[in-house]
N, C-alpha and C positions, 0 to 999 in steps of 0.2 A: 742898699744897692742891690742886695740879693732879691728882695721883693719886687723892686722895679724890673729887674732882669726877667724874673719869672713871668711877670705880667705881660712884659713885651713879647716874650716867647709865646705865651698863650695866645695873645692877639695875632701873632704871626701865623700860628697854626690854624686859628679860626679863619683868617683871610685865605690861607692856602686851601682849606677845605671848601670855602665858598667858590674860590676860583676853579677847584677841581670839578665842582658840580656844574659850574658855568661852562667849563671846557667840555664836559660830557654832552651837554645840550648843544653846544656849538659844533660838536663833531658830527651831528646829524646833518645830512645833506639838505639843501633847501626844498627839493621836491618832496622829501618825506615829511618835513615840517608843514609844508603847504597841504599835503594830503590830509594830515591830522587836523589842520585848521578848517578844512572843508566840512568837517563833521560838527563844527560849532555854529550857532546862529550868527548871522552877520554882525550883530551888535557886539557880541562877545569876541568874534574874530578881530574886529577893529581894535578892541581894547588891548590886544597882545602887542600892539605897535609901541607901547610904552615900556616894554620889558628891556629893550636894549636898542642900540642903533641898528643892529642887524635886523631886528624884527620890525622896524618902522614900516616897511612896505611889503612884508611878506604876505599879508592878507590879500593883497591885490593880485597875487599869482596863484590862488587856490584853483585846482582843476575842475572842481564842481561846486555848485552853490544852489541853495534853496532860499529864495528871497521873496518875501511877501510884504505887502504894504503895511501890515500891522507890526512887522519886526522893528520898525523905527518909529520915533515919536510923532512925526508928522510927514506930510507930503514933501515938504522941502528937504528934510533929512533923507527921505527915500530916494528922491531924484539925485541929491548930492552924492549919495553912496553909489548909485548906479552910474553916474557920469564918470566917477573916478575908477570904478571897477571895469566898466565896459569901454575901455580905451582902445580904439582901433590901432593905435601906434605901438601898443605893447605886443611883444613877440610871442609870449607864452600862449599855449592853447587852453581853451575852455572846453572841457569834454562834455559836461553835463550841467544844465540849468533848469530849475523849476521856478518859474516866475508867476506870482499872483498879484494882480493889479486891481485897483478899485475903480470907481466911476469917474474920478477926476481926469483932467486933461492927460492924455497919454501920447502927446507928440514926440516924447523922448524915445518911443519905440523905434522910430526910424533910424536914429544913430546907434541905438543899442543893438538892434538886429544886424545892421551893417557891420558893427564891430564883431559880433558873434560869428558871422559868416566868415569874416576875414581871419578870425582866430580859430577857425576849424572846429566849430561846435559839432558834436556828434549826437547828443540827446537833448532835445529841447521840448519843454512843456510850458505853455503860457495859458493862463486862464483869468477871466474877470470874475471876481467873487461876489460883487454886489453892484447895485445900480442897474439902470436900463440901457445905458450906452454901450453899444457894441463897437469897441475901439477898432480902428482900421489897422490891419497889418500891412507893412510896407512890402512892395513887390520884391525887395531883396531876398525875402524868405524863399522865393521860388528858385533861387540859384545858389546851390551849395554843393561843393564837391565832397564834403565829409559827413553831412547830416545822415544819420542812421535811423533815428527815431524822432518823429515829430507829432506832438499832441497839442491840439488847439481847442479851447473851450470858450464859448460865448464871445466870439470876435467876428469881425467883418473882414472878408478877403476882397482884394482889389482884382480887377481883370487881369487874367494871366495870359499875356501875349506870348511869353516865352518861359519855359520851365525846364530846368536841368537839375535833377536830383538823382545822380547816378548811384548813390549808395543807400538811398532810403529803403528800409525794409519794413518799418513799423509806422503806420499813419493812422492816427485817431482824430476824428473831427466830430465835435459835439455842439449842437446849437449854434451853427455857423451861418452867417449871412453871406450868400454868394451873389456876385453881380449878375451872373447868368449861368446857364447850365454848362456851357462850354468850359468854364473855369474849372469846375469839379472834374469834368471828364479829362481835361488836359493834365491836371495834377496827377491823376491816377496813371494815365497812359504814358506820361513822360517820366515815370519812376520805374526804370527797367528791371530792378531787382526787388520790387515791392512784394512782400509775402503776407503781411497781416494788415487788414484794413477794417476799421470800425467807424461807422457813420451813424450818429444820432441826429435825425432831421428836426429842425426847428418847426414848431407846431404851426407856424404861419406859412410854411414853405410848400408850394404846390408844384415843385419842379420835377422833371424826369431825371433820375440818377442813372447815368450810364457808366458801367464799370467795364472797361476794356483793358485787360492786362494779360500778358504772356507769362508772368511770373507769380501772380497772386495765388496763395494757397489757403488763406482763411479770410472770410468776409462775414461781418455782422452788420446788418442794416436795421435800424429801428425807427419807425414812424408811427406813433400811437395815437395821436390826437386828431380828431376830425375838425375840419375848418372849410367853409364854403370857398372853394378855389375858382378863379376865372378859367384856369387851365385844368387839364386832366393829369394829375400826378401819376408817375409810373417808375418802373425799375427795369433796367436791362443789364444783364450780367453775361459777359463773354470772357471767360477765364479758363483756358484748357487745363491748367494745373490745379484748379480749385479742388480741395479735398474736404473743406469744412465750410458750409454755408448756413447762416442763421438769418432769417428775415422775419421781422415782426412789423407788419405794415397793414394798417386798417384802411388807408386812404387810396393807395395806388390802384387804379382801375386795371392796369396791365402790368404784369410781372413776367418777364421773359428771361429764361436761363438757358444759355447755350454752351456746349462744349465742356461739360464738367467731367471730372475723372470717374472712371468706372467704380472706384472704391470710395466715392465721396460720401460724406455725411451731411444730411440736410435736415434742418429744424425750421419748420415753416408755421407761421401764424398769419395768415392772409385773409382779408375780408373782401378783396377786389372792389373796394370802394362801396360796398353794400352796407346799408343800415339794417335791412331785414334779410332773413335767410330762408324765406319760403321758396317754393318751386318757381313762382312767377318771377321773383327778383333775380334768382340765379339764372334763369333763362335769358335775362338781358346781358349776361356776361359769358355766354357760351363760347364765343370766339376767344376771349382772353383766357378762359380756363383751359381750352383746348391747346392754345399755344404754350401755356405754362406746363401742363402735364406732358406734352410731347417733348419738352426740353429737359425733363428730369428722368427719363427712361433708364438711364445708366446708373442711377443712384443706388448705393448698396445699403445704406443705413438711413432711415427716415423717421422723424418725429413730427406728428401732426396734431395741431391743437383742435379743440372742440368745434369751432366755427368753420375752420378750413375743411375738416372732415365732413361737416354738414353740407357745405357747398359742393364737395366732391360727390357726396351721396346723391344730391339732387341732380347734379350734372350727369351721373351715370344712368339716370332715368330717361334722359334725353338722347345721349350718345354713349356708345360703349367705351369703357375706359381702355386706354392702351395697355400693352403687356409690359410689366416691370420685371424683366427677366433677371436683372442683376441684384434685385433687392433680397437681402437675406435677414435684415433686422428691421423690425417696425415697432415703434412706440406710438400708440394712438390714444388720444383722449376724446371721449365721445359721449353724447347723450344716449340714454337707453333707446330712445326713438330711432336712433341711427344704426342699431345693431344689424339690421338687414343689410345695410350698406357695407358693413364690415365684411360680411361673407362675400359680397360682390367684389369688394376691393381685393381681398385675399386671394380670390380665384384668379386674379390678374397678376399674382406674384407666385409663380410656380416653384421658385427656389427659396421661398421664405423659410428660415430656420428658427428665428427668434421673435417672439411677440410679447410686448409689454402692454397690457390692457388696463386702461385707467378710466373708469366710468365717472361721469359727472355726478354731483350730489343729488341729482333729481330723484334717485331711489327713495330718499328720505321723505319726499312729498307725494309719492304715489300711494294710492289706497291698496289694500291687500288684494282685492280682486283685480286691479290693474296689473300689479306685479305678477300675479299668477297667469296672466294672459301673455306675458313676454316669454318668448322662446330664445334660447341661446343658439347662435348659429352653429350648427353641427359641421358645417363645411370646413371649419378651421382645424378639426381634429386630425386630419390626415397630413397636414403640412408642418405641424409644430414639432420642433426638437427642443426648444428652449422657450418657456413661457413664464412671465411675471404677471401676476394679477393682484389687484387690490381687493380689500375686503368687500367693497361694493360689487365688483365683478364676481366674486365668489358667492355672494348672496344671490346674484342673478342666476348663476349656474344652479344654485341650490333650488330656487323656485322653479326654474325651467325643468329640472329633473322630476318635478311633481307632475308635469304634463306628459313627458315622454322620457324613455330611458336615455341615459347619457351615452354619447358615442364613445368609441374606444379611441384613446389617444395613444395609438400603438407606436408612433414615432417619437413621442415625447421622452426625453432622457433627463431633462433638467426642469425643475419646478420651484418657483419662489412665490410664496404667498405672503403679501405685505399686510401687516396690521390686522390680522384675522381676529374677529371678535369671538368671545367665548360662547355667545348664545347660539352660534351655528357650527361650532367646532365639532359637535358630535357627528356631523355629516362628513367629516374629513375622510374617515376610512372608506365610505361609499364612493367618494370622488377618486381616491387613490386606486380603488379597484379598476377604474377605467384607464389607468396608466401602467400597463403590464411590464413595460420596459424602462421604467424610471430608474435612473442611476444616481441622481442628486436631488435632495429635497431640503429646501431652506424655508423655515416657518418662523414668522415674526408674529407674536401674539400681542394684540392691542391691550391697552390697560383694561383691567377687568371690567366687564359690563355691569355698571352699577344700577342699570335699569332693571336688572333681574333680581328677584327676591332670593334670599339665601337658600330657601327650600328648592327653588327652581335650579339654582346652580348646582346644588349638591345632588340633584337627580340626573344630571348629565352623565352618561355612561358610554363606553365604547365596547362594541361586541367583540371584535377580534381584529388582528392585524392582517391585512390582505396578503395572501401567500406569495403573490408575485413580488411584493416588496422584499420579502425575506430572501428571495433568490437573486433579485436584480440590483437592489440598492447598494451603492458604494460610498455615498457621502450624505450625511444628515447634519443639519445645523438647526437648533431650536433656541429662540431667545424670547424672553418675556420678563415682565416685572412680577415676581412672585409675591402673592399675599397669603398663600397657605390654604386657600379654599379647596374643598374636596375636588371640584371640577378641574382645577388647575393640576392638582396632584395626579388625577386620573390621566390627563393629557400628558404630563411628564412621564408617567409610567408607559403610556403608549409610545412616546418618542424614544424612551430608553430601550423598549423592546425592539423597535425598528432599528435603532442605532446599534444594537448588538449584532445585527446581520451585516452592517456596513463596515467597510475597512477604515473609514474616518467618520468620527461623530463629534459634535460639540454641543454642549448645553450651556447657554449663557443666561445668567441672572442679571438683569439691568440694574436692579436695586433691591436689596433685601431689607 
């Protein structure tokens, strides 16, 4: 009897312990359980329905979901899950959905989107991941009182007769088929609080993209592939609050930018529909280039790609460039052949303070005699406060100094030389002598020049530290991958000598 009693008591304690554990889980509120379930894949979330009666339908109320066609065994299971989850009669809200569909029939999107809008979706991302079919989005996506972020990828939009997206702030459109130009324009202009817009244009699309927005702050538009269009593709931007604009467009013959902020940042890679970039070809786009440059006069920070600068250079030979009075930061990528155009451009930027100069790799293909005939534009010396130059640009300055003395960079206070190669580093003190008021020097040494023989490397020497650096320099940073060669150690000694005069100095070894 005693044994039976003890066994019964033990079983009772075990049941009580299990009930205690069950009670602890059941004490969690449903919203918290649903929040946790939203971090599970859909298939695993559904499996929790067998835990208890209470858990049977909790997976249907998760506030966010990532659902892809490969998450479930087949198309039928995928649709069945969706029809149960996207129930428009359910009162709970769906805050966030990332939906990836395949090439199969997607007629279910109509009811699913309607349910999402009714259940106050806030963040929606829909993409087709495979196949050539661009599934059609229902017009119900155009009317949502709660949608804050909308991202669509490889889909077809229907004609937008009426759009109401009062809360939409983030809008990404990639490889979208539009029924007409007005649909895109209406989607943007009917989103009164839109701040961030990204558009990747489908390669077969020759439409004109018009961006009219009173609230837009950031715009990125990308159209990179050429295609013979019946129409003339183009871009029109009218956004007075725009502070960041990036356009990569090879095909648009006309790009017009109006009413940008005076502190706006502009990153442009434009070909104006040209395949060739000689003077004759550029002359055919004079009117388009004039309209574009006149619309960006208030830009403060600009990055220009190689071909865009080449176009601007040729344009400046036909018509004088306008004055960029607000520009203080310029990052330019250019061919050596366009260096004369750099001086012309900089002369139109009277308040320029910072220059990042990145030369194309053409230097590696020029003969020694050709390099020695290239002169560095001396006109940039009097405007620079902050300059960043690549090792190619530094090589050019080095060869230019053989033709004529370097100008004095009297206004330069900050200098950053990127990936400087050891083979010309011996000329560094000579260059620094031209910077009498330099306060900050950052030098990044490239991997050791293996094309130099060991004897050549060890013969590299530095005469002395420019006296102006010892009196003016306040910050020094030097980084490289040390191998212990004599030339590197001499350079380290030079930088340490310079660093002793600075109030802040840093020596970084990338790998020992």
